[in-house]
A tleap script that builds the chain and sets N, CA, C and O, in Angstrom:
source leaprc.protein.ff14SB
mol = sequence {
  NMET LYS ARG GLY LYS ASP GLY PHE LEU PRO
  VAL ILE ARG LEU LEU MET MET PRO LEU PRO
  GLY VAL SER GLU SER THR CYS TYR GLY THR
  PRO ALA PHE TYR ILE SER LYS LYS LEU LEU
  ALA ARG MET LYS GLU ASP GLY GLU THR LEU
  VAL VAL TYR THR PRO ASP ARG ASP GLU TRP
  THR SER ARG ASP CYS VAL ILE PHE PHE ILE
  THR ASP HIE TYR LYS ASN HIE PRO TYR VAL
  LEU VAL ASN LEU GLY LYS VAL GLU ARG ALA
  GLU LEU SER ALA LEU LEU ALA GLU ALA TRP
  ARG SER ARG ALA GLY LYS LYS LEU LEU GLN
  GLN GLY GLY ARG CLEU
}
set mol.1.N position { 9.315 3.428 -3.324 }
set mol.1.CA position { 10.234 3.243 -4.654 }
set mol.1.C position { 10.542 4.686 -5.087 }
set mol.1.O position { 9.744 5.623 -5.072 }
set mol.2.N position { 11.826 4.713 -5.474 }
set mol.2.CA position { 12.340 5.948 -6.002 }
set mol.2.C position { 11.804 6.282 -7.273 }
set mol.2.O position { 11.827 5.423 -8.155 }
set mol.3.N position { 11.306 7.444 -7.506 }
set mol.3.CA position { 10.867 8.034 -8.839 }
set mol.3.C position { 12.094 8.428 -9.678 }
set mol.3.O position { 12.953 9.202 -9.256 }
set mol.4.N position { 12.129 7.808 -10.979 }
set mol.4.CA position { 13.237 7.998 -11.897 }
set mol.4.C position { 12.896 9.317 -12.613 }
set mol.4.O position { 11.872 9.977 -12.436 }
set mol.5.N position { 13.884 9.589 -13.424 }
set mol.5.CA position { 13.762 10.817 -14.307 }
set mol.5.C position { 12.476 10.724 -15.358 }
set mol.5.O position { 11.968 11.705 -15.899 }
set mol.6.N position { 12.100 9.494 -15.517 }
set mol.6.CA position { 10.956 9.200 -16.402 }
set mol.6.C position { 9.707 8.785 -15.749 }
set mol.6.O position { 8.692 8.404 -16.332 }
set mol.7.N position { 9.892 8.902 -14.415 }
set mol.7.CA position { 8.654 8.576 -13.649 }
set mol.7.C position { 8.867 7.079 -13.034 }
set mol.7.O position { 9.991 6.611 -12.856 }
set mol.8.N position { 7.688 6.398 -12.737 }
set mol.8.CA position { 7.649 5.166 -12.171 }
set mol.8.C position { 7.409 4.142 -13.210 }
set mol.8.O position { 7.548 2.961 -12.891 }
set mol.9.N position { 7.012 4.505 -14.605 }
set mol.9.CA position { 6.663 3.562 -15.493 }
set mol.9.C position { 7.835 2.665 -15.867 }
set mol.9.O position { 7.590 1.471 -16.037 }
set mol.10.N position { 9.096 3.114 -16.017 }
set mol.10.CA position { 10.204 2.131 -16.438 }
set mol.10.C position { 10.351 1.078 -15.411 }
set mol.10.O position { 10.706 -0.049 -15.758 }
set mol.11.N position { 10.103 1.361 -14.154 }
set mol.11.CA position { 10.461 0.254 -13.294 }
set mol.11.C position { 9.240 -0.721 -13.211 }
set mol.11.O position { 9.404 -1.912 -12.948 }
set mol.12.N position { 8.051 -0.189 -13.436 }
set mol.12.CA position { 6.864 -1.035 -13.671 }
set mol.12.C position { 6.996 -1.987 -14.716 }
set mol.12.O position { 6.670 -3.167 -14.585 }
set mol.13.N position { 7.511 -1.451 -15.840 }
set mol.13.CA position { 7.655 -2.219 -17.062 }
set mol.13.C position { 8.674 -3.276 -16.803 }
set mol.13.O position { 8.472 -4.419 -17.214 }
set mol.14.N position { 9.798 -2.954 -16.119 }
set mol.14.CA position { 10.806 -3.958 -15.810 }
set mol.14.C position { 10.379 -5.050 -14.997 }
set mol.14.O position { 10.972 -6.126 -15.076 }
set mol.15.N position { 9.389 -4.885 -14.205 }
set mol.15.CA position { 8.839 -5.789 -13.255 }
set mol.15.C position { 7.728 -6.789 -14.101 }
set mol.15.O position { 7.622 -8.004 -13.935 }
set mol.16.N position { 7.032 -6.055 -14.930 }
set mol.16.CA position { 5.903 -6.639 -15.654 }
set mol.16.C position { 6.262 -7.413 -16.861 }
set mol.16.O position { 5.797 -8.530 -17.091 }
set mol.17.N position { 7.087 -6.805 -17.616 }
set mol.17.CA position { 7.305 -7.410 -19.009 }
set mol.17.C position { 7.978 -8.873 -19.111 }
set mol.17.O position { 7.733 -9.659 -20.026 }
set mol.18.N position { 8.853 -9.124 -18.048 }
set mol.18.CA position { 9.361 -10.563 -18.032 }
set mol.18.C position { 8.319 -11.628 -17.838 }
set mol.18.O position { 8.510 -12.790 -18.195 }
set mol.19.N position { 7.114 -11.173 -17.215 }
set mol.19.CA position { 6.075 -12.233 -16.945 }
set mol.19.C position { 5.353 -12.808 -18.148 }
set mol.19.O position { 4.788 -12.051 -18.937 }
set mol.20.N position { 5.355 -14.161 -18.319 }
set mol.20.CA position { 4.944 -14.749 -19.525 }
set mol.20.C position { 3.539 -14.195 -19.772 }
set mol.20.O position { 2.680 -14.108 -18.895 }
set mol.21.N position { 3.372 -13.793 -21.169 }
set mol.21.CA position { 1.996 -13.491 -21.655 }
set mol.21.C position { 1.547 -12.052 -21.294 }
set mol.21.O position { 0.419 -11.658 -21.589 }
set mol.22.N position { 2.417 -11.304 -20.676 }
set mol.22.CA position { 1.973 -9.850 -20.342 }
set mol.22.C position { 2.383 -8.986 -21.549 }
set mol.22.O position { 3.451 -9.053 -22.157 }
set mol.23.N position { 1.299 -8.124 -21.800 }
set mol.23.CA position { 1.440 -7.090 -22.943 }
set mol.23.C position { 1.110 -5.776 -22.382 }
set mol.23.O position { 0.367 -5.669 -21.406 }
set mol.24.N position { 1.675 -4.713 -23.011 }
set mol.24.CA position { 1.531 -3.200 -22.554 }
set mol.24.C position { 0.571 -2.730 -23.564 }
set mol.24.O position { 0.672 -3.052 -24.748 }
set mol.25.N position { -0.417 -1.926 -23.078 }
set mol.25.CA position { -1.466 -1.145 -23.831 }
set mol.25.C position { -1.824 0.088 -23.014 }
set mol.25.O position { -1.081 0.662 -22.218 }
set mol.26.N position { -2.974 0.381 -23.307 }
set mol.26.CA position { -3.592 1.554 -22.467 }
set mol.26.C position { -4.942 1.200 -21.863 }
set mol.26.O position { -5.685 0.324 -22.305 }
set mol.27.N position { -5.171 1.925 -20.869 }
set mol.27.CA position { -6.672 1.775 -20.085 }
set mol.27.C position { -6.899 3.204 -19.629 }
set mol.27.O position { -6.104 3.875 -18.972 }
set mol.28.N position { -8.130 3.587 -20.082 }
set mol.28.CA position { -8.504 4.917 -19.769 }
set mol.28.C position { -7.438 6.068 -20.132 }
set mol.28.O position { -7.363 7.102 -19.468 }
set mol.29.N position { -6.664 5.812 -21.188 }
set mol.29.CA position { -5.644 6.746 -21.635 }
set mol.29.C position { -4.315 6.762 -20.842 }
set mol.29.O position { -3.465 7.638 -21.001 }
set mol.30.N position { -4.194 5.703 -19.954 }
set mol.30.CA position { -2.913 5.600 -19.160 }
set mol.30.C position { -2.243 4.247 -19.481 }
set mol.30.O position { -2.896 3.276 -19.864 }
set mol.31.N position { -0.926 4.233 -19.306 }
set mol.31.CA position { -0.289 2.850 -19.546 }
set mol.31.C position { -0.920 1.729 -18.715 }
set mol.31.O position { -1.227 1.933 -17.540 }
set mol.32.N position { -1.113 0.569 -19.302 }
set mol.32.CA position { -1.588 -0.555 -18.595 }
set mol.32.C position { -0.888 -1.854 -18.980 }
set mol.32.O position { -0.153 -1.915 -19.966 }
set mol.33.N position { -1.129 -2.873 -18.192 }
set mol.33.CA position { -0.476 -4.241 -18.489 }
set mol.33.C position { -1.540 -5.182 -18.332 }
set mol.33.O position { -2.277 -5.182 -17.346 }
set mol.34.N position { -1.644 -6.084 -19.402 }
set mol.34.CA position { -2.677 -7.132 -19.561 }
set mol.34.C position { -2.034 -8.525 -19.766 }
set mol.34.O position { -0.913 -8.742 -20.226 }
set mol.35.N position { -2.917 -9.403 -19.354 }
set mol.35.CA position { -2.616 -10.824 -19.570 }
set mol.35.C position { -3.843 -11.434 -20.362 }
set mol.35.O position { -4.930 -11.354 -19.790 }
set mol.36.N position { -3.808 -11.973 -21.482 }
set mol.36.CA position { -5.005 -12.549 -22.253 }
set mol.36.C position { -6.248 -11.585 -22.170 }
set mol.36.O position { -7.349 -12.042 -21.865 }
set mol.37.N position { -6.077 -10.321 -22.427 }
set mol.37.CA position { -6.992 -9.243 -22.506 }
set mol.37.C position { -7.567 -8.892 -20.971 }
set mol.37.O position { -8.517 -8.129 -20.795 }
set mol.38.N position { -6.907 -9.511 -19.975 }
set mol.38.CA position { -7.345 -9.164 -18.645 }
set mol.38.C position { -6.442 -8.204 -18.032 }
set mol.38.O position { -5.222 -8.347 -18.107 }
set mol.39.N position { -7.015 -7.192 -17.404 }
set mol.39.CA position { -6.176 -6.173 -16.787 }
set mol.39.C position { -5.396 -6.752 -15.626 }
set mol.39.O position { -5.907 -7.497 -14.790 }
set mol.40.N position { -4.246 -6.404 -15.621 }
set mol.40.CA position { -3.304 -6.724 -14.293 }
set mol.40.C position { -3.042 -5.431 -13.711 }
set mol.40.O position { -3.241 -5.365 -12.498 }
set mol.41.N position { -2.599 -4.278 -14.352 }
set mol.41.CA position { -2.215 -3.109 -13.597 }
set mol.41.C position { -2.408 -2.086 -14.523 }
set mol.41.O position { -2.352 -2.338 -15.727 }
set mol.42.N position { -2.657 -0.820 -14.055 }
set mol.42.CA position { -2.599 0.390 -14.830 }
set mol.42.C position { -2.257 1.563 -14.027 }
set mol.42.O position { -2.627 1.624 -12.854 }
set mol.43.N position { -1.537 2.555 -14.604 }
set mol.43.CA position { -1.231 3.689 -14.007 }
set mol.43.C position { -2.499 4.668 -13.875 }
set mol.43.O position { -3.345 4.761 -14.764 }
set mol.44.N position { -2.536 5.362 -12.710 }
set mol.44.CA position { -3.564 6.395 -12.695 }
set mol.44.C position { -3.075 7.493 -13.268 }
set mol.44.O position { -1.874 7.578 -13.526 }
set mol.45.N position { -3.973 8.507 -13.548 }
set mol.45.CA position { -3.764 9.719 -14.226 }
set mol.45.C position { -2.697 10.567 -13.599 }
set mol.45.O position { -2.015 11.296 -14.319 }
set mol.46.N position { -2.505 10.516 -12.272 }
set mol.46.CA position { -1.520 11.269 -11.430 }
set mol.46.C position { -0.135 10.881 -11.620 }
set mol.46.O position { 0.799 11.619 -11.306 }
set mol.47.N position { 0.003 9.740 -12.129 }
set mol.47.CA position { 1.407 9.240 -12.323 }
set mol.47.C position { 2.082 8.723 -11.086 }
set mol.47.O position { 3.266 8.392 -11.151 }
set mol.48.N position { 1.400 8.630 -9.947 }
set mol.48.CA position { 2.082 8.382 -8.651 }
set mol.48.C position { 1.425 7.108 -8.100 }
set mol.48.O position { 1.964 6.490 -7.182 }
set mol.49.N position { 0.232 6.696 -8.665 }
set mol.49.CA position { -0.519 5.628 -8.220 }
set mol.49.C position { -0.727 4.521 -9.124 }
set mol.49.O position { -0.967 4.813 -10.295 }
set mol.50.N position { -0.676 3.271 -8.786 }
set mol.50.CA position { -0.800 2.164 -9.629 }
set mol.50.C position { -1.994 1.407 -9.152 }
set mol.50.O position { -2.043 1.048 -7.975 }
set mol.51.N position { -2.985 1.135 -10.007 }
set mol.51.CA position { -4.045 0.164 -9.883 }
set mol.51.C position { -3.771 -1.233 -10.154 }
set mol.51.O position { -3.440 -1.532 -11.301 }
set mol.52.N position { -3.864 -2.163 -9.234 }
set mol.52.CA position { -3.315 -3.549 -9.440 }
set mol.52.C position { -4.405 -4.544 -9.020 }
set mol.52.O position { -4.963 -4.453 -7.926 }
set mol.53.N position { -4.701 -5.521 -9.944 }
set mol.53.CA position { -5.612 -6.472 -9.673 }
set mol.53.C position { -5.179 -7.516 -8.644 }
set mol.53.O position { -4.116 -8.130 -8.735 }
set mol.54.N position { -6.087 -7.684 -7.637 }
set mol.54.CA position { -5.662 -8.820 -6.659 }
set mol.54.C position { -6.856 -9.245 -5.882 }
set mol.54.O position { -7.634 -8.420 -5.404 }
set mol.55.N position { -7.005 -10.548 -5.752 }
set mol.55.CA position { -8.136 -11.088 -5.024 }
set mol.55.C position { -7.820 -11.096 -3.491 }
set mol.55.O position { -8.690 -11.443 -2.692 }
set mol.56.N position { -6.676 -10.744 -3.118 }
set mol.56.CA position { -6.269 -10.546 -1.688 }
set mol.56.C position { -6.091 -9.163 -1.257 }
set mol.56.O position { -5.121 -8.848 -0.568 }
set mol.57.N position { -7.051 -8.247 -1.655 }
set mol.57.CA position { -6.916 -6.804 -1.389 }
set mol.57.C position { -6.779 -6.557 0.083 }
set mol.57.O position { -5.907 -5.817 0.539 }
set mol.58.N position { -7.677 -7.206 0.831 }
set mol.58.CA position { -7.540 -6.842 2.155 }
set mol.58.C position { -6.276 -7.253 2.907 }
set mol.58.O position { -5.880 -6.623 3.888 }
set mol.59.N position { -5.698 -8.253 2.454 }
set mol.59.CA position { -4.281 -8.734 2.974 }
set mol.59.C position { -3.298 -7.429 2.715 }
set mol.59.O position { -2.467 -7.039 3.535 }
set mol.60.N position { -3.519 -6.887 1.553 }
set mol.60.CA position { -2.379 -5.776 1.337 }
set mol.60.C position { -2.745 -4.560 1.937 }
set mol.60.O position { -1.837 -3.813 2.302 }
set mol.61.N position { -4.070 -4.187 2.126 }
set mol.61.CA position { -4.335 -3.043 2.736 }
set mol.61.C position { -4.176 -3.072 4.218 }
set mol.61.O position { -3.931 -2.059 4.873 }
set mol.62.N position { -4.320 -4.235 4.715 }
set mol.62.CA position { -3.931 -4.429 6.280 }
set mol.62.C position { -2.435 -4.291 6.470 }
set mol.62.O position { -2.059 -3.962 7.595 }
set mol.63.N position { -1.555 -4.491 5.553 }
set mol.63.CA position { -0.126 -4.401 5.688 }
set mol.63.C position { 0.176 -2.914 5.956 }
set mol.63.O position { 0.752 -2.577 6.990 }
set mol.64.N position { -0.168 -2.133 5.135 }
set mol.64.CA position { -0.048 -0.824 5.246 }
set mol.64.C position { -1.111 0.108 4.480 }
set mol.64.O position { -1.048 0.163 3.252 }
set mol.65.N position { -2.011 0.786 5.123 }
set mol.65.CA position { -3.042 1.483 4.482 }
set mol.65.C position { -2.545 2.895 3.785 }
set mol.65.O position { -3.328 3.630 3.184 }
set mol.66.N position { -1.311 3.140 3.925 }
set mol.66.CA position { -0.798 4.337 3.199 }
set mol.66.C position { -0.386 4.019 1.998 }
set mol.66.O position { -0.654 4.762 1.053 }
set mol.67.N position { 0.333 2.865 1.826 }
set mol.67.CA position { 0.894 2.310 0.601 }
set mol.67.C position { -0.129 1.702 -0.171 }
set mol.67.O position { -0.283 2.036 -1.346 }
set mol.68.N position { -0.992 0.667 0.478 }
set mol.68.CA position { -1.912 -0.056 -0.318 }
set mol.68.C position { -3.317 0.429 0.201 }
set mol.68.O position { -3.683 0.277 1.366 }
set mol.69.N position { -4.028 0.998 -0.737 }
set mol.69.CA position { -5.524 1.481 -0.292 }
set mol.69.C position { -6.467 1.471 -1.385 }
set mol.69.O position { -6.068 1.209 -2.520 }
set mol.70.N position { -7.736 1.742 -1.143 }
set mol.70.CA position { -8.752 1.696 -2.191 }
set mol.70.C position { -9.646 3.025 -1.988 }
set mol.70.O position { -9.699 3.568 -0.884 }
set mol.71.N position { -10.282 3.475 -3.004 }
set mol.71.CA position { -11.217 4.541 -2.839 }
set mol.71.C position { -12.612 3.991 -3.138 }
set mol.71.O position { -12.777 2.835 -3.527 }
set mol.72.N position { -13.510 4.769 -2.965 }
set mol.72.CA position { -15.020 4.344 -3.056 }
set mol.72.C position { -15.103 3.700 -4.470 }
set mol.72.O position { -15.796 2.691 -4.598 }
set mol.73.N position { -14.466 4.197 -5.499 }
set mol.73.CA position { -14.667 3.777 -6.831 }
set mol.73.C position { -14.347 2.299 -6.965 }
set mol.73.O position { -14.970 1.594 -7.758 }
set mol.74.N position { -13.362 1.823 -6.180 }
set mol.74.CA position { -12.724 0.427 -6.288 }
set mol.74.C position { -13.331 -0.419 -5.250 }
set mol.74.O position { -12.936 -1.583 -5.178 }
set mol.75.N position { -14.390 0.067 -4.294 }
set mol.75.CA position { -14.851 -0.673 -3.256 }
set mol.75.C position { -15.450 -2.084 -3.639 }
set mol.75.O position { -15.255 -3.050 -2.902 }
set mol.76.N position { -16.137 -2.178 -4.734 }
set mol.76.CA position { -16.642 -3.336 -5.221 }
set mol.76.C position { -15.977 -4.109 -6.331 }
set mol.76.O position { -16.574 -4.909 -7.052 }
set mol.77.N position { -14.675 -3.805 -6.417 }
set mol.77.CA position { -13.953 -4.449 -7.470 }
set mol.77.C position { -12.585 -4.954 -6.917 }
set mol.77.O position { -12.044 -4.332 -6.002 }
set mol.78.N position { -12.039 -6.022 -7.432 }
set mol.78.CA position { -10.868 -6.683 -6.906 }
set mol.78.C position { -9.543 -5.963 -7.319 }
set mol.78.O position { -8.648 -6.554 -7.923 }
set mol.79.N position { -9.476 -4.650 -6.954 }
set mol.79.CA position { -8.180 -4.018 -7.165 }
set mol.79.C position { -7.752 -3.200 -5.989 }
set mol.79.O position { -8.561 -2.786 -5.159 }
set mol.80.N position { -6.394 -2.964 -5.930 }
set mol.80.CA position { -5.760 -2.144 -4.758 }
set mol.80.C position { -5.042 -1.044 -5.567 }
set mol.80.O position { -4.540 -1.204 -6.679 }
set mol.81.N position { -5.064 0.051 -4.878 }
set mol.81.CA position { -4.276 1.205 -5.259 }
set mol.81.C position { -2.918 1.182 -4.650 }
set mol.81.O position { -2.912 0.837 -3.469 }
set mol.82.N position { -1.795 1.462 -5.169 }
set mol.82.CA position { -0.590 1.445 -4.649 }
set mol.82.C position { 0.156 2.822 -4.876 }
set mol.82.O position { 0.381 3.339 -5.970 }
set mol.83.N position { 0.478 3.289 -3.692 }
set mol.83.CA position { 1.304 4.596 -3.574 }
set mol.83.C position { 2.671 4.311 -4.070 }
set mol.83.O position { 3.437 3.661 -3.358 }
set mol.84.N position { 3.051 4.757 -5.267 }
set mol.84.CA position { 4.295 4.307 -5.879 }
set mol.84.C position { 5.506 4.963 -5.202 }
set mol.84.O position { 6.598 4.396 -5.180 }
set mol.85.N position { 5.302 6.133 -4.666 }
set mol.85.CA position { 6.278 6.790 -3.995 }
set mol.85.C position { 6.760 6.283 -2.527 }
set mol.85.O position { 7.798 6.638 -1.969 }
set mol.86.N position { 5.852 5.436 -2.053 }
set mol.86.CA position { 6.191 4.835 -0.705 }
set mol.86.C position { 6.331 3.330 -0.694 }
set mol.86.O position { 6.774 2.754 0.300 }
set mol.87.N position { 5.937 2.649 -1.848 }
set mol.87.CA position { 6.127 1.234 -1.836 }
set mol.87.C position { 7.643 0.801 -2.118 }
set mol.87.O position { 8.415 1.299 -2.937 }
set mol.88.N position { 7.846 -0.142 -1.324 }
set mol.88.CA position { 9.239 -0.864 -1.629 }
set mol.88.C position { 9.150 -1.546 -2.914 }
set mol.88.O position { 8.024 -1.892 -3.273 }
set mol.89.N position { 10.247 -1.824 -3.742 }
set mol.89.CA position { 10.173 -2.439 -5.011 }
set mol.89.C position { 9.958 -3.950 -4.891 }
set mol.89.O position { 9.289 -4.581 -5.710 }
set mol.90.N position { 10.546 -4.488 -3.849 }
set mol.90.CA position { 10.107 -5.938 -3.634 }
set mol.90.C position { 8.750 -6.171 -3.292 }
set mol.90.O position { 8.217 -7.200 -3.707 }
set mol.91.N position { 8.085 -5.334 -2.567 }
set mol.91.CA position { 6.638 -5.431 -2.390 }
set mol.91.C position { 5.950 -5.291 -3.550 }
set mol.91.O position { 5.050 -6.093 -3.800 }
set mol.92.N position { 6.219 -4.398 -4.318 }
set mol.92.CA position { 5.477 -4.110 -5.659 }
set mol.92.C position { 5.636 -5.332 -6.501 }
set mol.92.O position { 4.695 -5.785 -7.153 }
set mol.93.N position { 6.852 -5.878 -6.489 }
set mol.93.CA position { 7.103 -7.067 -7.358 }
set mol.93.C position { 6.192 -8.279 -6.973 }
set mol.93.O position { 5.536 -8.912 -7.800 }
set mol.94.N position { 6.224 -8.540 -5.602 }
set mol.94.CA position { 5.367 -9.484 -5.034 }
set mol.94.C position { 3.919 -9.226 -5.478 }
set mol.94.O position { 3.347 -10.200 -5.967 }
set mol.95.N position { 3.280 -8.157 -5.396 }
set mol.95.CA position { 2.022 -7.867 -5.611 }
set mol.95.C position { 1.769 -8.166 -7.125 }
set mol.95.O position { 0.828 -8.860 -7.510 }
set mol.96.N position { 2.660 -7.603 -7.925 }
set mol.96.CA position { 2.443 -7.820 -9.399 }
set mol.96.C position { 2.483 -9.284 -9.854 }
set mol.96.O position { 1.721 -9.712 -10.721 }
set mol.97.N position { 3.410 -10.037 -9.229 }
set mol.97.CA position { 3.478 -11.562 -9.338 }
set mol.97.C position { 2.253 -12.215 -9.001 }
set mol.97.O position { 1.820 -13.147 -9.678 }
set mol.98.N position { 1.589 -11.706 -7.837 }
set mol.98.CA position { 0.395 -12.252 -7.452 }
set mol.98.C position { -0.720 -11.878 -8.446 }
set mol.98.O position { -1.524 -12.752 -8.770 }
set mol.99.N position { -0.809 -10.767 -8.898 }
set mol.99.CA position { -1.817 -10.304 -9.996 }
set mol.99.C position { -1.532 -11.407 -11.219 }
set mol.99.O position { -2.437 -12.109 -11.669 }
set mol.100.N position { -0.346 -11.456 -11.629 }
set mol.100.CA position { -0.093 -12.335 -12.820 }
set mol.100.C position { -0.629 -13.855 -12.432 }
set mol.100.O position { -1.357 -14.491 -13.195 }
set mol.101.N position { -0.265 -14.262 -11.396 }
set mol.101.CA position { -0.606 -15.682 -11.071 }
set mol.101.C position { -2.068 -15.977 -10.935 }
set mol.101.O position { -2.506 -17.109 -11.141 }
set mol.102.N position { -2.854 -14.930 -10.578 }
set mol.102.CA position { -4.319 -15.051 -10.285 }
set mol.102.C position { -5.119 -14.899 -11.725 }
set mol.102.O position { -6.266 -15.317 -11.882 }
set mol.103.N position { -4.446 -14.323 -12.622 }
set mol.103.CA position { -4.996 -14.119 -13.957 }
set mol.103.C position { -4.456 -15.003 -15.032 }
set mol.103.O position { -5.040 -15.102 -16.111 }
set mol.104.N position { -3.416 -15.612 -14.779 }
set mol.104.CA position { -2.717 -16.433 -15.963 }
set mol.104.C position { -3.519 -17.765 -15.990 }
set mol.104.O position { -4.087 -18.205 -14.990 }
set mol.105.N position { -3.525 -18.363 -17.172 }
set mol.105.CA position { -4.057 -19.598 -17.336 }
set mol.105.C position { -3.004 -20.637 -17.029 }
set mol.105.O position { -1.845 -20.354 -16.725 }
set mol.106.N position { -3.476 -21.824 -17.129 }
set mol.106.CA position { -2.624 -23.018 -16.751 }
set mol.106.C position { -1.319 -23.105 -17.413 }
set mol.106.O position { -0.304 -23.337 -16.756 }
set mol.107.N position { -1.292 -22.906 -18.851 }
set mol.107.CA position { -0.203 -22.871 -19.660 }
set mol.107.C position { 0.836 -21.757 -19.261 }
set mol.107.O position { 2.052 -21.950 -19.236 }
set mol.108.N position { 0.294 -20.719 -18.992 }
set mol.108.CA position { 1.226 -19.620 -18.703 }
set mol.108.C position { 1.882 -19.805 -17.413 }
set mol.108.O position { 3.069 -19.537 -17.226 }
set mol.109.N position { 1.009 -20.314 -16.438 }
set mol.109.CA position { 1.460 -20.605 -15.053 }
set mol.109.C position { 2.656 -21.685 -15.116 }
set mol.109.O position { 3.623 -21.599 -14.360 }
set mol.110.N position { 2.529 -22.628 -15.999 }
set mol.110.CA position { 3.744 -23.686 -16.147 }
set mol.110.C position { 4.805 -22.844 -16.776 }
set mol.110.O position { 5.926 -23.227 -16.440 }
set mol.111.N position { 4.807 -21.802 -17.595 }
set mol.111.CA position { 5.799 -21.140 -18.069 }
set mol.111.C position { 6.486 -20.271 -17.101 }
set mol.111.O position { 7.700 -20.068 -17.108 }
set mol.112.N position { 5.607 -19.746 -16.232 }
set mol.112.CA position { 6.074 -18.842 -15.150 }
set mol.112.C position { 6.940 -19.423 -14.025 }
set mol.112.O position { 7.644 -18.719 -13.300 }
set mol.113.N position { 6.839 -20.748 -13.930 }
set mol.113.CA position { 7.681 -21.487 -12.890 }
set mol.113.C position { 7.356 -20.879 -11.445 }
set mol.113.O position { 6.182 -20.769 -11.094 }
set mol.114.N position { 8.280 -20.535 -10.714 }
set mol.114.CA position { 8.044 -20.177 -9.488 }
set mol.114.C position { 7.773 -18.748 -9.113 }
set mol.114.O position { 8.016 -18.348 -7.974 }
set mol.115.N position { 7.297 -18.003 -10.007 }
set mol.115.CA position { 6.958 -16.642 -9.765 }
set mol.115.C position { 6.127 -16.404 -8.630 }
set mol.115.O position { 5.783 -15.257 -8.345 }
savepdb mol mol.pdb
quit
């Protein structure tokens, strides 16, 4: 994904905020996105990496381990790290929609339609 003059955050907002029930706040001092107080995604301190909740982490890391990866810190947690400079916008959108679907309740899933 191409980095804009304001970094990657505006694009991430564009992908996240239309999802029903999503709110923006912070996590460890960086921008983060939540649904019902559950973390969906947050920027890492480097501004180049996004942490995304996913129950299918192995599927993503097997696609491309340069774009989708984990560190020892995340080994026992259902999150994948995303190299924002290398990921395609469509792939990131699919991952974020998956994160939303896996954390949204029944009511929000009905509002979200075919996301």
